[in-house]
C-alpha atoms as an extended CHARMM CRD file, in Angstrom:
* protein
*
       267  EXT
         1         1  MET       CA             -0.0380000000       -0.0320000000        0.0330000000  PROA      1               0.0000000000
         2         2  THR       CA              2.8170000000        2.3900000000        0.8510000000  PROA      2               0.0000000000
         3         3  ALA       CA              4.5160000000        1.7380000000       -2.5400000000  PROA      3               0.0000000000
         4         4  VAL       CA              1.1950000000        2.3180000000       -4.2980000000  PROA      4               0.0000000000
         5         5  ALA       CA              0.5670000000        5.5900000000       -2.3540000000  PROA      5               0.0000000000
         6         6  GLU       CA              4.0390000000        6.7660000000       -3.1340000000  PROA      6               0.0000000000
         7         7  GLY       CA              3.5260000000        5.9750000000       -6.7810000000  PROA      7               0.0000000000
         8         8  LEU       CA              0.2300000000        7.8260000000       -6.8710000000  PROA      8               0.0000000000
         9         9  ALA       CA              1.8250000000       10.7660000000       -5.0960000000  PROA      9               0.0000000000
        10        10  GLY       CA              4.5930000000       10.8150000000       -7.6250000000  PROA      10              0.0000000000
        11        11  VAL       CA              2.1410000000       10.7770000000      -10.5100000000  PROA      11              0.0000000000
        12        12  SER       CA              0.0900000000       13.4760000000       -8.7980000000  PROA      12              0.0000000000
        13        13  GLY       CA              3.1730000000       15.6280000000       -8.1950000000  PROA      13              0.0000000000
        14        14  THR       CA              4.3230000000       15.2730000000      -11.7600000000  PROA      14              0.0000000000
        15        15  ARG       CA              0.8550000000       16.2110000000      -13.0220000000  PROA      15              0.0000000000
        16        16  SER       CA              0.7990000000       19.2060000000      -10.7190000000  PROA      16              0.0000000000
        17        17  VAL       CA              4.1750000000       20.4550000000      -11.9870000000  PROA      17              0.0000000000
        18        18  GLN       CA              3.0290000000       20.0200000000      -15.5730000000  PROA      18              0.0000000000
        19        19  GLU       CA             -0.3070000000       21.7900000000      -14.9300000000  PROA      19              0.0000000000
        20        20  ARG       CA              1.2370000000       24.8830000000      -13.1870000000  PROA      20              0.0000000000
        21        21  PRO       CA              2.9780000000       26.2350000000      -16.3540000000  PROA      21              0.0000000000
        22        22  SER       CA             -0.2200000000       25.5480000000      -18.3040000000  PROA      22              0.0000000000
        23        23  VAL       CA             -2.3570000000       27.5460000000      -15.8200000000  PROA      23              0.0000000000
        24        24  ALA       CA              0.2220000000       30.3660000000      -15.8310000000  PROA      24              0.0000000000
        25        25  ARG       CA              0.1190000000       30.4910000000      -19.6640000000  PROA      25              0.0000000000
        26        26  ARG       CA             -3.6840000000       30.6080000000      -19.7100000000  PROA      26              0.0000000000
        27        27  SER       CA             -3.6760000000       33.3440000000      -17.0960000000  PROA      27              0.0000000000
        28        28  ASP       CA             -1.0970000000       35.3490000000      -19.0780000000  PROA      28              0.0000000000
        29        29  ARG       CA             -3.0610000000       34.9150000000      -22.3510000000  PROA      29              0.0000000000
        30        30  LEU       CA             -6.2500000000       36.0270000000      -20.5930000000  PROA      30              0.0000000000
        31        31  ARG       CA             -4.4370000000       39.1060000000      -19.3190000000  PROA      31              0.0000000000
        32        32  LEU       CA             -3.1630000000       39.7540000000      -22.8680000000  PROA      32              0.0000000000
        33        33  PHE       CA             -6.7580000000       39.6100000000      -24.1320000000  PROA      33              0.0000000000
        34        34  ILE       CA             -8.2410000000       41.8430000000      -21.4490000000  PROA      34              0.0000000000
        35        35  GLN       CA             -5.3840000000       44.4510000000      -21.1350000000  PROA      35              0.0000000000
        36        36  PRO       CA             -5.9140000000       46.3060000000      -24.5400000000  PROA      36              0.0000000000
        37        37  ILE       CA             -9.6560000000       46.3510000000      -24.0500000000  PROA      37              0.0000000000
        38        38  ALA       CA             -9.3140000000       47.8270000000      -20.5710000000  PROA      38              0.0000000000
        39        39  VAL       CA             -6.7630000000       50.4390000000      -21.7460000000  PROA      39              0.0000000000
        40        40  VAL       CA             -9.0450000000       51.5690000000      -24.6450000000  PROA      40              0.0000000000
        41        41  VAL       CA            -12.0700000000       51.7780000000      -22.3500000000  PROA      41              0.0000000000
        42        42  ILE       CA            -10.2580000000       53.7740000000      -19.6790000000  PROA      42              0.0000000000
        43        43  VAL       CA             -8.5830000000       56.2090000000      -22.0830000000  PROA      43              0.0000000000
        44        44  ALA       CA            -11.8280000000       56.7550000000      -24.0410000000  PROA      44              0.0000000000
        45        45  ALA       CA            -13.7310000000       57.3240000000      -20.7760000000  PROA      45              0.0000000000
        46        46  VAL       CA            -11.2950000000       59.9030000000      -19.5170000000  PROA      46              0.0000000000
        47        47  LEU       CA            -11.1990000000       61.6850000000      -22.9070000000  PROA      47              0.0000000000
        48        48  ILE       CA            -15.0120000000       61.8140000000      -23.1070000000  PROA      48              0.0000000000
        49        49  TRP       CA            -15.2760000000       62.9800000000      -19.5150000000  PROA      49              0.0000000000
        50        50  VAL       CA            -12.7410000000       65.7790000000      -19.9940000000  PROA      50              0.0000000000
        51        51  LEU       CA            -13.6760000000       66.9420000000      -23.5050000000  PROA      51              0.0000000000
        52        52  SER       CA            -17.4320000000       66.8920000000      -22.8360000000  PROA      52              0.0000000000
        53        53  GLY       CA            -17.0330000000       69.2860000000      -19.8740000000  PROA      53              0.0000000000
        54        54  ASN       CA            -16.9960000000       73.0270000000      -19.8370000000  PROA      54              0.0000000000
        55        55  LEU       CA            -13.4060000000       73.8980000000      -20.8480000000  PROA      55              0.0000000000
        56        56  ASN       CA            -11.9860000000       77.3290000000      -20.4540000000  PROA      56              0.0000000000
        57        57  ALA       CA            -10.0820000000       79.0900000000      -23.2500000000  PROA      57              0.0000000000
        58        58  ASN       CA             -6.6380000000       77.6720000000      -22.2380000000  PROA      58              0.0000000000
        59        59  GLU       CA             -7.9950000000       74.1370000000      -21.9670000000  PROA      59              0.0000000000
        60        60  GLN       CA             -9.7130000000       74.3780000000      -25.3780000000  PROA      60              0.0000000000
        61        61  GLU       CA             -6.4840000000       75.6110000000      -26.9160000000  PROA      61              0.0000000000
        62        62  THR       CA             -4.5120000000       72.6550000000      -25.4900000000  PROA      62              0.0000000000
        63        63  LEU       CA             -7.0740000000       69.8210000000      -25.5110000000  PROA      63              0.0000000000
        64        64  ASN       CA             -7.9860000000       69.5910000000      -29.1990000000  PROA      64              0.0000000000
        65        65  LEU       CA             -7.6550000000       66.6050000000      -31.4110000000  PROA      65              0.0000000000
        66        66  PRO       CA             -4.8050000000       67.8850000000      -33.6820000000  PROA      66              0.0000000000
        67        67  THR       CA             -2.6470000000       68.7330000000      -30.6320000000  PROA      67              0.0000000000
        68        68  ILE       CA             -3.2960000000       65.4470000000      -28.8510000000  PROA      68              0.0000000000
        69        69  LEU       CA             -2.5890000000       63.4280000000      -32.0090000000  PROA      69              0.0000000000
        70        70  THR       CA              0.5720000000       65.3790000000      -32.6660000000  PROA      70              0.0000000000
        71        71  LEU       CA              2.0270000000       64.9140000000      -29.1670000000  PROA      71              0.0000000000
        72        72  THR       CA              0.9400000000       61.2320000000      -29.1170000000  PROA      72              0.0000000000
        73        73  GLY       CA              2.6730000000       60.6840000000      -32.4370000000  PROA      73              0.0000000000
        74        74  GLN       CA              5.8200000000       62.3520000000      -31.1410000000  PROA      74              0.0000000000
        75        75  HSD       CA              5.7650000000       60.1050000000      -28.1380000000  PROA      75              0.0000000000
        76        76  ILE       CA              5.3660000000       56.9590000000      -30.2550000000  PROA      76              0.0000000000
        77        77  LEU       CA              8.1260000000       58.1340000000      -32.6430000000  PROA      77              0.0000000000
        78        78  ILE       CA             10.5470000000       58.5610000000      -29.7040000000  PROA      78              0.0000000000
        79        79  THR       CA              9.6900000000       55.0630000000      -28.4070000000  PROA      79              0.0000000000
        80        80  LEU       CA             10.0920000000       53.5040000000      -31.8990000000  PROA      80              0.0000000000
        81        81  VAL       CA             13.4520000000       55.1780000000      -32.5780000000  PROA      81              0.0000000000
        82        82  VAL       CA             14.8170000000       54.1250000000      -29.1420000000  PROA      82              0.0000000000
        83        83  SER       CA             13.5630000000       50.5660000000      -29.4680000000  PROA      83              0.0000000000
        84        84  VAL       CA             14.9560000000       49.9730000000      -32.9210000000  PROA      84              0.0000000000
        85        85  LEU       CA             18.3430000000       51.4020000000      -32.0130000000  PROA      85              0.0000000000
        86        86  VAL       CA             18.4800000000       49.4790000000      -28.7120000000  PROA      86              0.0000000000
        87        87  VAL       CA             17.8250000000       46.2050000000      -30.5830000000  PROA      87              0.0000000000
        88        88  ALA       CA             20.3780000000       47.0910000000      -33.2260000000  PROA      88              0.0000000000
        89        89  ILE       CA             23.0120000000       47.8000000000      -30.6240000000  PROA      89              0.0000000000
        90        90  ALA       CA             22.2410000000       45.4250000000      -27.7260000000  PROA      90              0.0000000000
        91        91  VAL       CA             21.5110000000       42.1040000000      -29.5640000000  PROA      91              0.0000000000
        92        92  PRO       CA             24.7640000000       42.0730000000      -31.6910000000  PROA      92              0.0000000000
        93        93  LEU       CA             26.7130000000       43.2810000000      -28.7260000000  PROA      93              0.0000000000
        94        94  GLY       CA             25.1840000000       40.6470000000      -26.4090000000  PROA      94              0.0000000000
        95        95  VAL       CA             26.0020000000       37.9180000000      -28.9940000000  PROA      95              0.0000000000
        96        96  ALA       CA             29.5570000000       39.1610000000      -29.3990000000  PROA      96              0.0000000000
        97        97  LEU       CA             30.1280000000       39.1520000000      -25.6070000000  PROA      97              0.0000000000
        98        98  THR       CA             29.1010000000       35.4570000000      -25.3580000000  PROA      98              0.0000000000
        99        99  ARG       CA             31.7860000000       34.4740000000      -27.8910000000  PROA      99              0.0000000000
       100       100  PRO       CA             34.8880000000       32.8670000000      -26.3050000000  PROA      100             0.0000000000
       101       101  GLY       CA             37.2770000000       35.5480000000      -27.4010000000  PROA      101             0.0000000000
       102       102  LEU       CA             35.2720000000       38.4860000000      -26.0270000000  PROA      102             0.0000000000
       103       103  LYS       CA             33.7880000000       37.0060000000      -22.8670000000  PROA      103             0.0000000000
       104       104  TRP       CA             36.3480000000       38.8680000000      -20.7570000000  PROA      104             0.0000000000
       105       105  LEU       CA             34.7800000000       42.1890000000      -21.9320000000  PROA      105             0.0000000000
       106       106  SER       CA             31.3130000000       41.3310000000      -20.6960000000  PROA      106             0.0000000000
       107       107  PRO       CA             31.7350000000       42.7810000000      -17.1360000000  PROA      107             0.0000000000
       108       108  VAL       CA             32.9350000000       46.0580000000      -18.6410000000  PROA      108             0.0000000000
       109       109  PHE       CA             29.8700000000       46.5210000000      -20.9310000000  PROA      109             0.0000000000
       110       110  LEU       CA             27.4000000000       45.2780000000      -18.2930000000  PROA      110             0.0000000000
       111       111  ALA       CA             28.8470000000       47.7200000000      -15.8050000000  PROA      111             0.0000000000
       112       112  ILE       CA             28.3930000000       50.5980000000      -18.3480000000  PROA      112             0.0000000000
       113       113  ALA       CA             24.8220000000       49.5240000000      -19.0500000000  PROA      113             0.0000000000
       114       114  ASN       CA             24.1540000000       49.2840000000      -15.3300000000  PROA      114             0.0000000000
       115       115  VAL       CA             25.4230000000       52.8120000000      -14.8150000000  PROA      115             0.0000000000
       116       116  GLY       CA             23.0940000000       53.9810000000      -17.6980000000  PROA      116             0.0000000000
       117       117  GLN       CA             20.0570000000       52.5070000000      -16.0770000000  PROA      117             0.0000000000
       118       118  ALA       CA             20.9490000000       53.4310000000      -12.5030000000  PROA      118             0.0000000000
       119       119  ALA       CA             21.4380000000       57.1550000000      -13.4090000000  PROA      119             0.0000000000
       120       120  PRO       CA             18.2740000000       59.2930000000      -13.2290000000  PROA      120             0.0000000000
       121       121  ALA       CA             16.7880000000       59.5330000000      -16.7170000000  PROA      121             0.0000000000
       122       122  LEU       CA             16.1740000000       63.2780000000      -16.4310000000  PROA      122             0.0000000000
       123       123  GLY       CA             19.7480000000       63.8830000000      -15.4340000000  PROA      123             0.0000000000
       124       124  VAL       CA             21.0770000000       61.8330000000      -18.3280000000  PROA      124             0.0000000000
       125       125  ILE       CA             18.8030000000       63.7210000000      -20.8220000000  PROA      125             0.0000000000
       126       126  VAL       CA             19.6960000000       67.1860000000      -19.5000000000  PROA      126             0.0000000000
       127       127  LEU       CA             23.4280000000       66.4660000000      -19.3130000000  PROA      127             0.0000000000
       128       128  PHE       CA             23.3800000000       65.1930000000      -22.9190000000  PROA      128             0.0000000000
       129       129  PHE       CA             21.5290000000       68.2530000000      -24.0250000000  PROA      129             0.0000000000
       130       130  LEU       CA             23.9890000000       70.5790000000      -22.2800000000  PROA      130             0.0000000000
       131       131  TRP       CA             26.9940000000       68.7110000000      -23.6800000000  PROA      131             0.0000000000
       132       132  SER       CA             25.8220000000       68.3110000000      -27.2190000000  PROA      132             0.0000000000
       133       133  GLY       CA             23.5870000000       71.2950000000      -27.7630000000  PROA      133             0.0000000000
       134       134  ILE       CA             21.1690000000       69.0610000000      -29.7280000000  PROA      134             0.0000000000
       135       135  GLU       CA             17.3990000000       69.6680000000      -29.3530000000  PROA      135             0.0000000000
       136       136  GLY       CA             14.3780000000       67.6580000000      -30.3770000000  PROA      136             0.0000000000
       137       137  LEU       CA             14.0400000000       63.9550000000      -31.0800000000  PROA      137             0.0000000000
       138       138  TRP       CA             17.7350000000       62.9610000000      -30.9110000000  PROA      138             0.0000000000
       139       139  ALA       CA             18.2930000000       64.9620000000      -27.7230000000  PROA      139             0.0000000000
       140       140  VAL       CA             16.0120000000       62.5270000000      -25.9070000000  PROA      140             0.0000000000
       141       141  ALA       CA             16.4710000000       59.3980000000      -28.0300000000  PROA      141             0.0000000000
       142       142  ILE       CA             20.2590000000       59.0470000000      -27.6100000000  PROA      142             0.0000000000
       143       143  PRO       CA             20.2010000000       59.3090000000      -23.7910000000  PROA      143             0.0000000000
       144       144  LEU       CA             17.2000000000       56.9350000000      -23.5910000000  PROA      144             0.0000000000
       145       145  ILE       CA             19.1710000000       54.3650000000      -25.6390000000  PROA      145             0.0000000000
       146       146  PHE       CA             21.8330000000       54.4770000000      -22.9440000000  PROA      146             0.0000000000
       147       147  TYR       CA             19.0750000000       54.3070000000      -20.3010000000  PROA      147             0.0000000000
       148       148  THR       CA             17.1960000000       51.2810000000      -21.7200000000  PROA      148             0.0000000000
       149       149  LEU       CA             20.0990000000       49.2500000000      -23.0970000000  PROA      149             0.0000000000
       150       150  LEU       CA             20.6230000000       46.9970000000      -20.0680000000  PROA      150             0.0000000000
       151       151  PRO       CA             17.5080000000       44.7160000000      -20.2240000000  PROA      151             0.0000000000
       152       152  VAL       CA             18.0530000000       43.7300000000      -23.8810000000  PROA      152             0.0000000000
       153       153  LEU       CA             21.8410000000       43.3460000000      -23.5340000000  PROA      153             0.0000000000
       154       154  ARG       CA             21.6320000000       41.2560000000      -20.3750000000  PROA      154             0.0000000000
       155       155  ASN       CA             18.8020000000       39.1000000000      -21.5620000000  PROA      155             0.0000000000
       156       156  THR       CA             20.5190000000       38.4100000000      -24.8500000000  PROA      156             0.0000000000
       157       157  MET       CA             23.5760000000       37.2140000000      -23.0680000000  PROA      157             0.0000000000
       158       158  VAL       CA             21.7000000000       35.1620000000      -20.5140000000  PROA      158             0.0000000000
       159       159  GLY       CA             19.5510000000       33.6480000000      -23.1990000000  PROA      159             0.0000000000
       160       160  ILE       CA             22.4930000000       32.4710000000      -25.2570000000  PROA      160             0.0000000000
       161       161  GLN       CA             24.4760000000       31.3120000000      -22.2940000000  PROA      161             0.0000000000
       162       162  GLN       CA             21.6350000000       29.1500000000      -20.9390000000  PROA      162             0.0000000000
       163       163  VAL       CA             21.3690000000       27.0670000000      -24.2050000000  PROA      163             0.0000000000
       164       164  ASP       CA             22.1990000000       23.4660000000      -23.4060000000  PROA      164             0.0000000000
       165       165  ARG       CA             25.7950000000       22.7410000000      -24.4130000000  PROA      165             0.0000000000
       166       166  SER       CA             24.7660000000       19.3490000000      -25.7340000000  PROA      166             0.0000000000
       167       167  LEU       CA             22.6300000000       21.0370000000      -28.3880000000  PROA      167             0.0000000000
       168       168  ILE       CA             25.5380000000       23.1700000000      -29.5080000000  PROA      168             0.0000000000
       169       169  ASP       CA             27.7510000000       20.0780000000      -29.6620000000  PROA      169             0.0000000000
       170       170  ALA       CA             25.1120000000       18.2020000000      -31.5960000000  PROA      170             0.0000000000
       171       171  GLY       CA             24.9470000000       21.0410000000      -34.1250000000  PROA      171             0.0000000000
       172       172  ARG       CA             28.6500000000       21.0950000000      -34.5470000000  PROA      172             0.0000000000
       173       173  GLY       CA             28.5770000000       17.2730000000      -34.7850000000  PROA      173             0.0000000000
       174       174  ILE       CA             26.3740000000       17.2980000000      -37.8290000000  PROA      174             0.0000000000
       175       175  GLY       CA             28.5740000000       19.7360000000      -39.6060000000  PROA      175             0.0000000000
       176       176  MET       CA             27.2140000000       23.1760000000      -38.7210000000  PROA      176             0.0000000000
       177       177  SER       CA             29.6530000000       26.0310000000      -38.6910000000  PROA      177             0.0000000000
       178       178  ALA       CA             29.9030000000       28.2510000000      -35.5690000000  PROA      178             0.0000000000
       179       179  ALA       CA             27.7180000000       30.8670000000      -37.3370000000  PROA      179             0.0000000000
       180       180  GLY       CA             25.2090000000       28.1480000000      -38.2930000000  PROA      180             0.0000000000
       181       181  VAL       CA             24.8760000000       26.9940000000      -34.6870000000  PROA      181             0.0000000000
       182       182  LEU       CA             24.4850000000       30.5940000000      -33.5430000000  PROA      182             0.0000000000
       183       183  PHE       CA             21.6960000000       31.4690000000      -35.9580000000  PROA      183             0.0000000000
       184       184  ARG       CA             19.9730000000       28.1120000000      -36.0540000000  PROA      184             0.0000000000
       185       185  VAL       CA             20.2700000000       26.9170000000      -32.4340000000  PROA      185             0.0000000000
       186       186  GLU       CA             21.5130000000       29.5230000000      -30.0000000000  PROA      186             0.0000000000
       187       187  LEU       CA             19.5950000000       32.6000000000      -31.1400000000  PROA      187             0.0000000000
       188       188  PRO       CA             16.2280000000       30.8370000000      -31.7190000000  PROA      188             0.0000000000
       189       189  LEU       CA             16.3990000000       29.3430000000      -28.1980000000  PROA      189             0.0000000000
       190       190  ALA       CA             17.3380000000       32.6990000000      -26.7650000000  PROA      190             0.0000000000
       191       191  VAL       CA             14.4070000000       34.5450000000      -28.3750000000  PROA      191             0.0000000000
       192       192  PRO       CA             12.0290000000       34.3350000000      -25.4030000000  PROA      192             0.0000000000
       193       193  LEU       CA             14.4850000000       36.0230000000      -23.0850000000  PROA      193             0.0000000000
       194       194  ILE       CA             15.4790000000       38.5970000000      -25.6330000000  PROA      194             0.0000000000
       195       195  LEU       CA             11.8260000000       39.5360000000      -26.2230000000  PROA      195             0.0000000000
       196       196  ALA       CA             11.2660000000       39.8020000000      -22.4250000000  PROA      196             0.0000000000
       197       197  GLY       CA             14.2280000000       42.2160000000      -22.2520000000  PROA      197             0.0000000000
       198       198  LEU       CA             12.8710000000       44.1960000000      -25.2180000000  PROA      198             0.0000000000
       199       199  ARG       CA              9.4420000000       44.3860000000      -23.5180000000  PROA      199             0.0000000000
       200       200  THR       CA             10.9460000000       45.8620000000      -20.4770000000  PROA      200             0.0000000000
       201       201  ALA       CA             13.0290000000       48.3190000000      -22.5390000000  PROA      201             0.0000000000
       202       202  LEU       CA              9.9490000000       49.4430000000      -24.3830000000  PROA      202             0.0000000000
       203       203  VAL       CA              8.0040000000       50.2090000000      -21.2550000000  PROA      203             0.0000000000
       204       204  LEU       CA             11.0010000000       52.1220000000      -19.8940000000  PROA      204             0.0000000000
       205       205  ALA       CA             11.2620000000       54.0750000000      -23.0910000000  PROA      205             0.0000000000
       206       206  VAL       CA              7.5550000000       55.0450000000      -23.0850000000  PROA      206             0.0000000000
       207       207  GLY       CA              7.7000000000       56.1320000000      -19.4610000000  PROA      207             0.0000000000
       208       208  THR       CA             10.8630000000       58.1990000000      -19.7730000000  PROA      208             0.0000000000
       209       209  ALA       CA              9.8480000000       59.7520000000      -23.0210000000  PROA      209             0.0000000000
       210       210  THR       CA              7.4290000000       61.9410000000      -21.0600000000  PROA      210             0.0000000000
       211       211  LEU       CA             10.6600000000       63.9210000000      -20.1080000000  PROA      211             0.0000000000
       212       212  ALA       CA             11.2960000000       64.8570000000      -23.7350000000  PROA      212             0.0000000000
       213       213  PHE       CA              9.6750000000       68.2990000000      -23.3430000000  PROA      213             0.0000000000
       214       214  PHE       CA             12.6940000000       69.4000000000      -21.2650000000  PROA      214             0.0000000000
       215       215  VAL       CA             14.7350000000       69.3640000000      -24.4730000000  PROA      215             0.0000000000
       216       216  ASN       CA             11.9810000000       70.3890000000      -26.9470000000  PROA      216             0.0000000000
       217       217  GLY       CA             11.4310000000       66.7570000000      -27.9060000000  PROA      217             0.0000000000
       218       218  GLY       CA              7.6160000000       66.9030000000      -27.7170000000  PROA      218             0.0000000000
       219       219  GLY       CA              5.6630000000       64.0250000000      -26.4370000000  PROA      219             0.0000000000
       220       220  LEU       CA              2.8420000000       63.6750000000      -23.9520000000  PROA      220             0.0000000000
       221       221  GLY       CA              4.9750000000       65.1780000000      -21.1900000000  PROA      221             0.0000000000
       222       222  GLU       CA              4.1490000000       68.5770000000      -22.7060000000  PROA      222             0.0000000000
       223       223  LEU       CA              0.5050000000       68.0790000000      -21.7470000000  PROA      223             0.0000000000
       224       224  ILE       CA              1.4130000000       67.2290000000      -18.1990000000  PROA      224             0.0000000000
       225       225  ASP       CA              3.8070000000       70.1350000000      -17.9790000000  PROA      225             0.0000000000
       226       226  THR       CA              1.3550000000       72.6600000000      -19.4980000000  PROA      226             0.0000000000
       227       227  GLY       CA             -1.4070000000       71.4540000000      -17.0640000000  PROA      227             0.0000000000
       228       228  TYR       CA              0.9330000000       71.7970000000      -14.1270000000  PROA      228             0.0000000000
       229       229  LYS       CA              2.1720000000       75.2360000000      -14.9930000000  PROA      229             0.0000000000
       230       230  LEU       CA             -1.2310000000       76.6310000000      -15.8130000000  PROA      230             0.0000000000
       231       231  GLN       CA             -2.9800000000       74.6720000000      -12.9830000000  PROA      231             0.0000000000
       232       232  LEU       CA             -5.2700000000       72.9290000000      -15.5300000000  PROA      232             0.0000000000
       233       233  ASN       CA             -6.1350000000       69.5510000000      -13.9720000000  PROA      233             0.0000000000
       234       234  SER       CA             -8.0410000000       68.3960000000      -17.0640000000  PROA      234             0.0000000000
       235       235  VAL       CA             -4.9060000000       68.7720000000      -19.2430000000  PROA      235             0.0000000000
       236       236  MET       CA             -2.8020000000       66.9030000000      -16.7320000000  PROA      236             0.0000000000
       237       237  TYR       CA             -5.4290000000       64.0870000000      -16.5590000000  PROA      237             0.0000000000
       238       238  VAL       CA             -5.3670000000       63.6780000000      -20.3480000000  PROA      238             0.0000000000
       239       239  GLY       CA             -1.5310000000       63.7120000000      -20.6120000000  PROA      239             0.0000000000
       240       240  ALA       CA             -1.0460000000       61.2670000000      -17.7740000000  PROA      240             0.0000000000
       241       241  VAL       CA             -3.7620000000       58.9030000000      -18.8230000000  PROA      241             0.0000000000
       242       242  LEU       CA             -2.5430000000       58.8380000000      -22.4090000000  PROA      242             0.0000000000
       243       243  ALA       CA              1.0260000000       58.1990000000      -21.2790000000  PROA      243             0.0000000000
       244       244  ILE       CA             -0.0770000000       55.3190000000      -19.0430000000  PROA      244             0.0000000000
       245       245  GLY       CA             -2.3660000000       53.8890000000      -21.7070000000  PROA      245             0.0000000000
       246       246  LEU       CA              0.4720000000       53.9970000000      -24.2560000000  PROA      246             0.0000000000
       247       247  ALA       CA              2.8430000000       52.2130000000      -21.8720000000  PROA      247             0.0000000000
       248       248  LEU       CA              0.2960000000       49.4430000000      -21.2070000000  PROA      248             0.0000000000
       249       249  LEU       CA             -0.3140000000       49.0280000000      -24.9290000000  PROA      249             0.0000000000
       250       250  VAL       CA              3.3630000000       48.7100000000      -25.5790000000  PROA      250             0.0000000000
       251       251  ASP       CA              3.5940000000       46.2050000000      -22.7880000000  PROA      251             0.0000000000
       252       252  TRP       CA              0.7010000000       44.2280000000      -24.4290000000  PROA      252             0.0000000000
       253       253  LEU       CA              2.4650000000       44.3690000000      -27.8520000000  PROA      253             0.0000000000
       254       254  GLY       CA              5.6140000000       43.0010000000      -26.1320000000  PROA      254             0.0000000000
       255       255  GLY       CA              3.5820000000       40.2560000000      -24.5170000000  PROA      255             0.0000000000
       256       256  MET       CA              2.0130000000       39.2740000000      -27.8740000000  PROA      256             0.0000000000
       257       257  ALA       CA              5.4670000000       39.2700000000      -29.4940000000  PROA      257             0.0000000000
       258       258  GLU       CA              6.6170000000       36.8440000000      -26.7650000000  PROA      258             0.0000000000
       259       259  VAL       CA              3.7010000000       34.5370000000      -27.5170000000  PROA      259             0.0000000000
       260       260  TRP       CA              3.9070000000       34.5460000000      -31.2930000000  PROA      260             0.0000000000
       261       261  LEU       CA              7.6420000000       34.7720000000      -31.8730000000  PROA      261             0.0000000000
       262       262  ALA       CA              8.8380000000       32.3770000000      -29.2820000000  PROA      262             0.0000000000
       263       263  PRO       CA             10.0340000000       29.0460000000      -30.8190000000  PROA      263             0.0000000000
       264       264  LYS       CA              7.3750000000       26.3370000000      -30.5950000000  PROA      264             0.0000000000
       265       265  GLY       CA              8.0170000000       23.8890000000      -27.8440000000  PROA      265             0.0000000000
       266       266  ALA       CA             10.2750000000       26.2340000000      -26.0220000000  PROA      266             0.0000000000
       267       267  GLU       CA              7.6600000000       27.0830000000      -23.3680000000  PROA      267             0.0000000000
């Protein structure tokens, strides 16, 4: 009886371990389904509530559709530029730092990336502006690349380093070159972690892009700043809710990318 009980307990434990990831995946996918709907409903409700009220002259001048669309477009542009450049820099650099000849450099680059993320974003943006004299998009995009580099760089390195060595040896054993193993074995298996790092970097970029108005970079931070300076709560509400909604939508897009681009069977 004891042996039977132990056997049943073992089967039950195995089933429980197998079911937990499945439950987590279902929960995550349910969240990914609900999240964009909730964001759209909340943003629409706030906009209707604010714009249907009695706005004074200053509020009417600021809270109009062309202005809101322009500032939102600027915010999205900053996020896209930062994201594309972070991927273009961090992924190749992360791959290079996992190669045997360059591994000794990885602590140096990780330390630099850690400093970039640890430093206050506003301080980095303002210092770059004062040093370079550049205004507008690039005045905020370049510092934000430095600020958001770490998650993608670190996850690229960890994703490649965690690939089972036996799979690499098997690839080399069937005649693959080092580049073939990298692109057909290591990188595909590292994709989930790389996407998770990119998702984090995107959310960081959206949040810190609200500081772009300090260097004439536009974005939704202008609404928040204008509302604060003129004591217009409705303007601050719209700027803040749109910035939060955009961050949540970007997080949702990152989650969808993790679901659809991850290699099948790697979950």
